[in-house]
N, C-alpha and C positions, 0 to 999 in steps of 0.2 A: 221505149217500146219498139217492137220489131217493125210495126207497120209504118213507122215514121222515117225509116232509113232512106227510102227512095225519094221521099218528098221534102226532106229536110234541107234547109239552106246550108251552103258550104262556106266555110271561112275562106277569106282571100288574103293573100300575102301582101298585096300592095295595090296601087292604083295605076291604071294605064292612062297617062295624062292626055295623049292625043285623042283617045277614045272618049275620055271624060269631057273634053272640050267639044268634040264633035256631037256627042249625044246631047250635051247641055244646050248648044246652039240650036240643034234641031228641035228639041223640046220647046225652047223659047219661041222659035219662029212659028211652030204649029199652034201652040197655045195662044200666042199673041194674035195670030191671024183669026183663030176661032173666036177669041174674046171680042175683037173689034169688028170683024166683018161676018162671022158665021157663028152666032151664039149657040146654035144647035150642035155644031161640031164641038164647041167647047164643052157643052154639057155632056155630050157623048163621051168625050175624053175624060171628063171628071168621073163619070159613072164607071168607065173602064178602069181608070186608075184606082178608084176606091175598091172595086171588086178584086183587082190584083193585090192591093194592099191587104185586104181581108184574108186572101189566100195565104199571103206571106206570114201574117200573124198566126193564122191557123197552123201552118207548118212549124213555126217556132214553138208553139204550144205543144205540138206533138212530141217534141224533144223532152218535154216534161211529163209526158204520159197523159196529156189533156187533149181530148178530141172534141172540137166544136162541130155543130151541124152546118158545115161550110156551104153546102149546096143551097140550103135554105137561106142562109145569110147573104150569099152572093145575089140570089134572085131578089131578095128583099131590098138590098142595096140599090140594084139597078132600077127597080120600080120606084123606089123612094126618090132617087135623084131626078130621073126623067119626069116622073109624075108630079113631083114638087114644082118643077119648072113649068110644066103644062098648066098646073093649077093656078100659077101666077099670071098666065097669059089668057086663059080661057075660063069662062064662068062654069065651074064644075059644081056649083052649089056647096062648095067647101073651100075654106081658105087654104093657102099653101101650107101654113103651119099645121093646121088640122090634118091635112092630107099626109104629111110626113110622119106625124105622130101616129096616125092610124096605121100607116105602113110599118113603122117600127114596132108597134104593138102586135100587129099581125105576124111579123117576122119572129118576134119572141115567142108567141104562142105556138106557132108551127114548129119552131126549133125545139121547144119543150116536148111537144107531142111526138115529133120525129124520134127523139131520144128514148121514148118509152119502149120502143120495140127492141132495144138492145139489152134490156134487163136491168136489174138493180146494181150490179157490180160497176162501180165507177160512175154512178149516175150523178152524184153531187159534183164530182170533179169535172165531168163533161159539160154539165149545165153551167158551171162556173166559167168554163172555157167559152161557151157560146155567149154568155152574158158579157164577158170581157170583149170579145170581138165585136158584138153588136154595139156596145157602148163606145168602143174605141174608134171604130171605122164609120159605119153608117150614121150613128147618132151625131157625131161631130161633123161628119161630111155633109149632113143635111143642110147646114147653114150656107153652103155654096149656092144651091138653087134658091134659097130664101133671099140671099143677097142679090142674085141675078134678077129676081122678080120684082125687086124694089125699084123706086124711082132712081134713075141713073145707076142701075144695077151693075152694068159692066164697069163703070168707073169706080164703083164701090169695091168690086172684086179686085180691080187693078190697084186701088189704094192699099188694100190689105196685103196683097202680094208684095208690092213695093216696100211696105213697112217691114215685112218679114225679112226680105232680102237686106234691107238697111240694117236691121237688128243683127243678122248674122255677120254682115260685113263690118259693122261698127264694133261688135264684140270681138271679132277676130283681130282687127287692126289695133284696137286699144289694148286688148289682152296681150298681143305679141309685143307691143312696145312698153307697156307699163305694168303688165300683170305680175303680181307678187303673191297675192293671197288666194288660195285655191277655193273655188266655189263649192264643188262637190267631188273631192278627190277619189272617193270610192265608186263614183259613177262615171264621171268624165274628167280625168286628170288635167286636161288642157284648159278647162274653163276656170276663169278667175272672177273675183268680185269686181276688179277694175274693168275687165272685159264686159261684164254685165252692165256696169254703170255706163260705159262707153256706148254699148249697144242701145241702151235706153235713150241716151242723149241724142245720138244720131237719128234714131227712129223718130223721136219727138220732133226734131227739126224737119225731117222728111214728111211726117204726118201733117204738120202745120202747113207746109207748102202744098201738099196734095189736097188738103181741105179747102184751101183758098183757090187754087188754080185748076183742080180737077173737079171738085164737088161743088164749087161756088158756095161754100159754107163759111161760117165765121171762123177766124183763125184759131180761136180757143178750142174748137172741136179737136184739133190735132194734138192737143196736150194729153187729154185722157186716152185718146186713140193710140198715140205713139207709146206712151208709158205702158198701157195695159197689153197692147199687142206684142210689144217686145218681151215683156215678162211671160206672156202666154207662150210665145215661140220658144223661149228658153225652157219652160216647163215641158213642152212637147218634145224637145230634143232630149232632155234628161230622162223622160219617161221611156222613150224608145231605147235609149242607151242602156238603161237598167234592165229592160226586158231582154235585150240581146245578151247582156252579161249573164243574166239568170239562165238563159237558154244555151249559153256557151258558144255564141256565133259572133262573127265580126260584122257581117251584113245580113240583111233579111233574105237576099237572094242575089243572083248575078244577072238579073233581067236587064238592067241598064249598064252596059259596059262602062267601067270607070267610075260608076256612081254607086253600085250595089243594087239594092232592090227599090221598087217603087215606094215602099214605106220609108226607106232611108231618105227620100226626097220630100215626103209628105209629112214627116213627123212634126215639124214646127208649124206647118200650115194648118194641120188638122185642129190643133188647139187654138191657133190664132183666129181662125174664121168665126167661131162662135163669139169670141170676145169682140172682134171687129164688127160683127153683125149687131151685137147688143149696143155698143157705143154709138154706132151710126143710126141705129133704129131709135134710140132714146133722143139723140141730138137732132136728127133730120126727119124722123118719121118713117 
């Protein structure tokens, strides 16, 4: 579609390694500082990151002729993340879970109503685009404030993040050394079943250690946590890879030099956080 040309992501030929390292270190320092010493800064960065990710997915969908109600979705995402965390800290006569559900429901209703004014042509297509962006970004992202608001919330967040990093690192290392059987060659040719198994194994070890030394929880909590978070992270990576393949792009954007778009960094995390929240909620309350 013509309107997508200016907003669309642009493919990139390669990676700028110094820029990638610099941006990666800067992101780690800022997020770590916020998570440990300034939780409001961390939540603000999460809200900003999810809003940018929603815009990137919206732009990718434009390449397929699908237009979501992105302004409504961005506003709903920001309110849901910040409000969900506030609801965990302040008595708002509504639980954090109820608050984010209300926000997501309201976002969906307003997005549907907003699309009414552009007529019947392409209505189903555009509503499907809005539904996809809402389900993919704010719905999955809402588990970050829910984790933050729980007991030892910051450590729970850190545990899930460390598990995702361990999964990516373990899968890459084992896959590079032992990988023979392709996991999903039509989606991500570099992934192998051996790499997946290695990622799950490494993540499980890290999750057991994190459960004992970070969360002061029984060691066995790390077994389902490590296995399920690693599998969820892999699914998140594959889903975003397939979305980009369908849209015909390499990266979601060039917002983060050397890394691509914000969504390129959040793909695994987005799917892992709901799984991590569920396991820790069932095990620890």
